[in-house]
MITOR-871006 format. One record per atom (N, C-alpha, C, O, CB): residue in three letters; y, x, z. Coordinates in steps of 0.001 Angstrom, whole numbers, padded with zeros to 6 digits, always signed. Each point is the difference from the previous one (the first is absolute). Glycine has a CB too. Layout:
<recs>
AlaYXZ;...
</recs>
This chain:
<recs>
Met+001539+013044-018146;Met+000237-000739+001177;Met+000236+000910+001051;Met-000686+001009+000166;Met-000619-002814-000889;Ser+002488+001400+001613;Ser+000161+000926+001001;Ser-000903-000330+001322;Ser-000534-001089+000210;Ser+002922+001473-001223;Glu-002459+000777+001879;Glu-001048+000017+001010;Glu+000541-001426+001059;Glu+001203-000159+000212;Glu-001781+003331-000403;Ile-000254-003931+000660;Ile+000365-001151+000751;Ile+000058+000539+001504;Ile-001008+000468+000530;Ile-000118-002246-002266;Pro+002269+001697+002352;Pro-000120+000430+001568;Pro-001120-000853+000525;Pro-000326-001084-000483;Pro+002895+001655+000905;Thr-003144+000033+000640;Thr-001247-000755+000710;Thr+000044+000353+001450;Thr+000500+001065+000361;Thr-002058-000966-002428;Val+001035-000985+002937;Val-000161+000290+001459;Val-001423-000484+000504;Val-000312-001188-000078;Val+002909+000935+000417;Pro-003402+001163+000152;Pro-001069-000489+000549;Pro+000327-000983+001058;Pro+001050-000024+000642;Pro-002146+002024-001254;Val-000003-002887+000742;Val+000217-000922+001096;Val-000151+000595+001441;Val+000450-000567+000996;Val-001248-001152-002599;Ser+000131+002901+001628;Ser+000166+000552+001568;Ser+001568+000441+000364;Ser+000323+000396+001120;Ser-002931+000637-001252;Asp+003263-001126-000662;Asp+001435+000599+000217;Asp+000822-001238+000598;Asp+000926+000158+000794;Asp-001012+001693-002914;Leu-000301-002967+001707;Leu+000753-001359+000416;Leu-000385-000328+001371;Leu-001134+000073+000473;Leu+001150-001034-002797;Pro+001090+000582+002924;Pro-000289-000722+001317;Pro-000516-001591-000242;Pro+000186-000679-001010;Pro+001767+002282+002181;Asp-002626-001970+000009;Asp-000823-001294-000350;Asp+001103-001106-000167;Asp-000360-001134-000318;Asp-001905+001797+001739;Asp+003612-000379-001218;Asp+000883-001336+000054;Asp+000992+000530-001280;Asp+001189-000286-000139;Asp-001235-000599+003187;Ala-000722+001676-003878;Ala+000938+000505-001367;Ala+000753-001147-000532;Ala-000502-001100-000229;Ala-001196+002845-000576;Leu+003228-001350+000576;Leu+000499-001166-000914;Leu-000328+000641-001441;Leu+000314+001156-000284;Leu+001795-002211+001948;Met-002838+000095-002627;Met-000319+000254-001156;Met+000241-001035-000931;Met+000189-001100+000518;Met-001576+002505+000416;Val+001438-001347-002336;Val-000151-001129-000969;Val-001386-000137-000448;Val-000672+000950-000400;Val+002939-000638-000359;Asp-002720-001651+000844;Asp-001340-000281-000427;Asp+000219-000842-001328;Asp+000762-000963-000079;Asp-001852+001008+002576;Val+000277+000478-003575;Val+000648-000519-001202;Val-001404-000861-000466;Val-000007-000226-001210;Val+002077+002417+000496;Arg-002863-002538+001210;Arg-001042-000635-000290;Arg+000303-001623-000411;Arg+001112-000515+000117;Arg-002293+002353+001449;Glu+000198-002411-001976;Glu+000102-001458-000117;Glu+000065-000829+001183;Glu-000504+000397+001051;Glu-000600-000023-002935;Pro+001725-001576+001793;Pro+000108-000822+001153;Pro-001341-000320+000960;Pro-000069+000026+001228;Pro+001952-000961-002714;Gly-002808+000658+000606;Gly-001588-000025+000676;Gly-000350+001062+000623;Gly-000476-000106+001130;Gly-000313-001106-002694;Glu+000943+002411+000985;Glu-000267+001151+000737;Glu+000579+000283+001367;Glu-000564+000355+001034;Glu+000315+000325-003155;Trp+001455-000914+001875;Trp+000897+000093+001286;Trp-000134-000769+000885;Trp+000192+000405+001147;Trp+001148+000270-002175;Ala-001746-002164+000771;Ala-000424-000771+001161;Ala-001159+000318+000493;Ala-000073-000289+001195;Ala+001180-001302-001895;Ala-002214+002157+000189;Ala-001321+000212+000449;Ala+000210+001128+001012;Ala-000687+000005+001021;Ala-000556-000788-003220;Gly+002264+001859+001949;Gly+000136+000868+001194;Gly+000984+001169-000671;Gly+000105+000252-001201;Gly-002697-000822+002508;His+003232+001167-000278;His+001091+000802-000294;His+000670+000835+001332;His-000064-000397+001164;His+000418-001396-003165;Ala+000163+002776+001637;Ala+000485+000830+001163;Ala+001162-000768+000846;Ala+000911-000543-000626;Ala-001496+002748-000796;Pro+000556-002249+002726;Pro+000940-000737+000749;Pro+001403+000476-000359;Pro+000842-000880+000181;Pro-002524+000536+001661;Gly+002107+001371-002249;Gly+001279+000422-000441;Gly+000278+000009-001437;Gly+000762+000814-000523;Gly-000815+000412+002425;Ala-000557-002113-002511;Ala+000190+000165-001635;Ala+000876-001155-000324;Ala+000017-001053+000637;Ala-002391+002127-001279;Leu+003140-000782-000453;Leu+000817-001168-000663;Leu-000998-000298-001221;Leu-000810+000807-000458;Leu+003528-000044+001142;His-002535-001890-001058;His-000895-000610-001178;His+000902+000006-001350;His+000931-000805+000022;His-002346-000875+001707;Ile+001311+002276-002614;Ile+000822-000090-001221;Ile-000921+000243-000896;Ile-000306+001177-000192;Ile+002413-000519+000947;Pro-002714-001635-001455;Pro-001197+000261-001282;Pro+000582+000997-001125;Pro+001189+000247-000200;Pro-002191-002856+000421;Leu+000112+003018-000769;Leu+000680+001126-001055;Leu+000780-000613-000955;Leu+000965+000638-000419;Leu-002784+000844+000538;Gly+001599-002616-000565;Gly+000593-000610-001298;Gly+001450-000492+000528;Gly+000895-000194-000822;Gly-003351-000673-000384;Asp+002655+000685+002465;Asp+001354-000344+000708;Asp+000848+000973+000396;Asp+001142-000299+000350;Asp-002161-001358+000380;Ile+000566+002999-000729;Ile+001015+001108+000383;Ile+001246+000177-000730;Ile+001036+000160+000644;Ile-002891+000906+000000;Pro+001873-001076-002040;Pro+001275+000240-000546;Pro+001008-001267+000343;Pro+001194+000295+000058;Pro-002377+001218-001978;Ala+000878-002675+002117;Ala+000941-001185+000594;Ala+000194+000014+001526;Ala+000739-000788+000590;Ala-001562-000677-002462;Arg+000088+002437+002462;Arg+000278-000009+001564;Arg+000427+001541+000504;Arg-000075+000316+001188;Arg-001830-002387-000825;Leu+002230+002723-001104;Leu+000331+001513+000434;Leu+000990-000266+001134;Leu-000065+000847+000891;Leu-000205+000454-003316;Asp+001004-002091+002576;Asp+001153-000296+001190;Asp-000922-000321+000980;Asp+000678-000024+001027;Asp+001452-000947-002237;Glu-003316+000699+001514;Glu-000853-000366+001100;Glu-000748+001375+000531;Glu-000644+000001+001050;Glu+000317-002542-002086;Leu+000454+003525+000334;Leu-000552+001268+000139;Leu+000612+000550+001430;Leu+001231+000013-000003;Leu-001476+000370-002751;Pro-000336+000048+003907;Pro+000617+000366+001284;Pro+000563+001512-000235;Pro-000542+000978-000513;Pro-001157-002594+002028;Val+002720+001474-001066;Val+000554+001561+000209;Val-000280+000854+000961;Val+000387-000386+001104;Val+001129-000388-001937;Thr-002112+001918+000815;Thr-000832+000697+001104;Thr+000725+001349-000387;Thr+000488+000236-001105;Thr-003103-001641+001380;Asp+002605+002310+000891;Asp+000247+001614-000022;Asp-001370+000534-000755;Asp+000105+001027-000671;Asp+001442-000807+003186;Asp-002603-000766-002443;Asp-001064+000600-000682;Asp-000545-000559-001060;Asp+000184-001201-000202;Asp-000542+001961+001985;Ser-000410+000014-002652;Ser-000732-000728-001134;Ser-000402-001490+000372;Ser-000302-000327+001148;Ser-000638+002633-001900;Leu+000960-002959-000054;Leu-000488-001614+000287;Leu-001328+000162-000716;Leu-000142+000299-001185;Leu+002557-001891+001155;Pro-003499+001318+001043;Pro-001417-000153-000935;Pro-000116-001299-000566;Pro+000486-001045+000433;Pro-001769+002555+000971;Val+000493-001312-002555;Val-000634-001297-000741;Val-001355-000063-000080;Val-000606+001043-000245;Val+002368-001127-001053;Val-002419-001034+001470;Val-001225-000102+000011;Val-000757-001219-000644;Val+000526-001083+000258;Val-000009+002439+001566;Cys-001477-001395-002493;Cys-000730-001012-000564;Cys-001324+000376+000542;Cys-000208+000879+000835;Cys+001638-001367-002931;Arg-002402-000367+001459;Arg-001619+000002+000192;Arg-000623+001509+000112;Arg-000695+000362+000949;Arg+000567-002649-002433;Thr+000480+003111+000368;Thr-000815+001327-000146;Thr+001183+001016-000299;Thr-000181+001070+000581;Thr-002250-002125-001601;Asp+003363+001012+000415;Asp+001059+000853-000084;Asp+000567-000035-001466;Asp+000975+000694-000290;Asp-001978+000721+002197;Gly+000369-002251-002856;Gly+000259+000007-001545;Gly+001415-001086-000243;Gly+000807+000273-000888;Gly-003818+000167+000216;Arg+003144-001329+001311;Arg+001431-000798-000162;Arg+000810+000430+000546;Arg+001131-000012-000486;Arg-001778-001635+000288;Ser+000390+002207+001443;Ser+000939+000571+000895;Ser+000741+001247-000472;Ser+001115+000401+000332;Ser-002530-001353+001340;Gly+000450+001519-002604;Gly+000368+001451-000811;Gly+001054-000378-001084;Gly+001046+000612-000215;Gly-003557+000530+000451;Arg+002020-002353-000941;Arg+001184-000438-000874;Arg+001360-000071+000433;Arg+000959+000639-000434;Arg-002529-001771-000432;Ala+001527+000064+002003;Ala+001020-000033+000673;Ala+000914+001038+000381;Ala+001209+000022-000235;Ala-002453-001507+000665;Val+000524+002390+000211;Val+000726+001330+000419;Val+000635+000720-001092;Val+001130+000470+000138;Val-002720-000207+001595;Gln+000864-000139-002912;Gln+000230+000722-001129;Gln+001375-000674-000457;Gln+000984+000696-000247;Gln-003607-000091-000359;Trp+002639-002175+000493;Trp+001173-000664-000483;Trp+001359+000415+000784;Trp+001076+000422-000424;Trp-002689-002357-000250;Leu+001072+001605+002196;Leu+001121-000099+000999;Leu+000828+001591-000035;Leu+001216+000184+000056;Leu-002781-002185+001653;Val+000637+002881-001804;Val+000591+001474+000028;Val+000919+000244-001157;Val+000912+000823+000074;Val-002990+000051+001019;Gln+001829-001611-002196;Gln+001055-000042-001404;Gln+001110-000632+000441;Gln+001087+000390-000427;Gln-002726-000620-001411;Gln+001580-000813+002731;Gln+001196-000552+000443;Gln+000779+000302+001073;Gln+000933-000701+000393;Gln-001876-000625-001333;Gly+000495+002611+001547;Gly+000538+000753+000972;Gly-000330-000010+001317;Gly+000484+000665+000916;Gly+000915-000821-002252;Phe-002517-000893+001358;Phe-000411-000188+001735;Phe-000737+001043+000385;Phe-000467+000711-000889;Phe+000273-003077+000951;Asp-000079+002695+001358;Asp-000686+000861+000570;Asp-001260-000605+000414;Asp+000038-000592+001079;Asp+001922+001760-000519;Val-002841-001150-001058;Val-001220-000607+000014;Val-001342+000896-000361;Val-000101+000931-000798;Val+001596-002924+000252;Val-002469+001407+001389;Val-001186+000756-000111;Val-001163-000952+000094;Val+000020-001005+000711;Val+001079+003041+000252;Asn-002196-001639-001777;Asn-001230-000612-000240;Asn-001154+000029+001052;Asn-000633+001040+000186;Asn+001340-000516-002378;Val-000913-001405+002720;Val-001088+000091+001455;Val-001429+000396-000954;Val-000500-000802-000788;Val+001698-001571+002908;Glu-001634+003517-001917;Glu-001448+000408-000534;Glu-000998-000864+000499;Glu-000187-000225+001196;Glu+000752+002519-001302;Gly-001375-002904-001091;Gly-001072-000941+000521;Gly+000179-001160+000264;Gly-000929-000791+000164;Gly+000251+002264+000548;Gly+002069-001818-000612;Gly+000332-001344+000305;Gly-000480-000636+001402;Gly-000389+000671+000956;Gly+000332-000812-003441;Met+000148-001243+002451;Met-000588-000788+001186;Met-001298+000275+000198;Met-000410-000256+001132;Met+001794-001445-001453;Gln-002166+002154-000458;Gln-001565+000238+000231;Gln+000129+001119+000924;Gln-000646+000004+001047;Gln-000464-000734-003377;Ser+001987+001787+001981;Ser-000059+001177+000883;Ser+000672-000136+001396;Ser-000170+000808+000913;Ser+000130+000464-003020;Trp+000777-002318+002171;Trp+000685-000476+000998;Trp-000987-000542+001137;Trp-000090+000370+001171;Trp+002000-000833-002847;Ala-002672-000592+000938;Ala-001238-000510+000756;Ala-000906+000861+000638;Ala-000377-000047+001171;Ala+000500-001508-002614;Arg-000476+002451+000441;Arg-000970+001109+000457;Arg+000248+000931+000875;Arg-000909+000697+000450;Arg+000293-000941-002224;Ala+001844+000381+002127;Ala+000677+000856+000778;Ala+000260-000692+001555;Ala+000599+000464+000970;Ala+000474+000592-003326;Gly-001626-002077+002211;Gly+000061-000983+001395;Gly+001304-000344+000240;Gly+000256-000340+001155;Gly-002089+001363+000001;Lys+002932-001020-002147;Lys+001143-000555+000470;Lys+000239-001320+000093;Lys-000817-000659-000644;Lys+001430+002380-000034;Pro+000258-002392+001278;Pro-000039-001348+000427;Pro+000444-001013-001420;Pro+000781+000413-000857;Pro-000120+000460+003660;Leu-001319-002263-002857;Leu+000250-000642-001026;Leu+000297-001443+000563;Leu-000445-000441+001059;Leu-000944+002039-002609;Thr+002086-002156+000805;Thr+000289-001548+000670;Thr-000018-000773-001456;Thr+000148+000492-001119;Thr+001659+000057+003595;Ser-002036-001919-002095;Ser-000306-000928-001248;Ser+001388-001149+000242;Ser+000732-000043+000989;Ser-004009+000320-001115;Asp+003323-000889-000744;Asp+000697-001259+000095;Asp-000728-001280+000406;Asp+000580-000976+000476;Asp+000712+002028-002102;Ser-002654-000974+001394;Ser-000561-001254+000295;Ser-000365-000073+001364;Ser-000383-001126+000317;Ser-000357+000910-002493;Gly+000734+001097+003134;Gly-000432+000207+001134;Gly-001544+000194+000249;Gly-000516-000124+001111;Gly+002552-001016-000711;Gln-002789+001492-001672;Gln-001292+000661+000005;Gln-000280+001166-000076;Gln+000983+000658-000339;Gln-001318-002138-000312;Asp-000739+002189+000839;Asp-000153+001420-000064;Asp+000726+000648-001125;Asp-000263-000533-001077;Asp-001848+000213+002115;Ala+002827+001170-001096;Ala+000719+000575-000930;Ala-000944+000790-000850;Ala-000721+000840+000539;Ala+002727-000863+000889;Thr-002055-000193-002756;Thr-000812+000977-000849;Thr+000904+000396-001357;Thr+001015-000585-000375;Thr-003445-000560+001282;Ile+001817+002241-001509;Ile+000828+000582-001163;Ile-000888-000526-001263;Ile-001151+000396-000188;Ile+002205+001955+001520;Leu-000487-003150-002053;Leu-000713-000585-001243;Leu+000094+000957-001128;Leu-000506-000276-001088;Leu+001036-002068+001753;
</recs>
């Protein structure tokens, strides 16, 4: 297995554009304001929705397991992506901003 490229949360701006591969309920409860939601299972069918950036595109999930699988697969497809170390749990612990779809206080499930 090849090394999965990663990025620590501390290297990401608060408004980072990233792809969140968590399930809809997890996303709705709390996510980064600049994130794009594409659940892990939907990625192959939604590749055309991945943003084109000058930098590596961060991919995030709750802890970094699912996003690691997504990054590994996307790298094989030729995408410039990185796995966010520690996922949304690390994002929240670092005091980064969170928003929710419900208007309730955002949480990481």
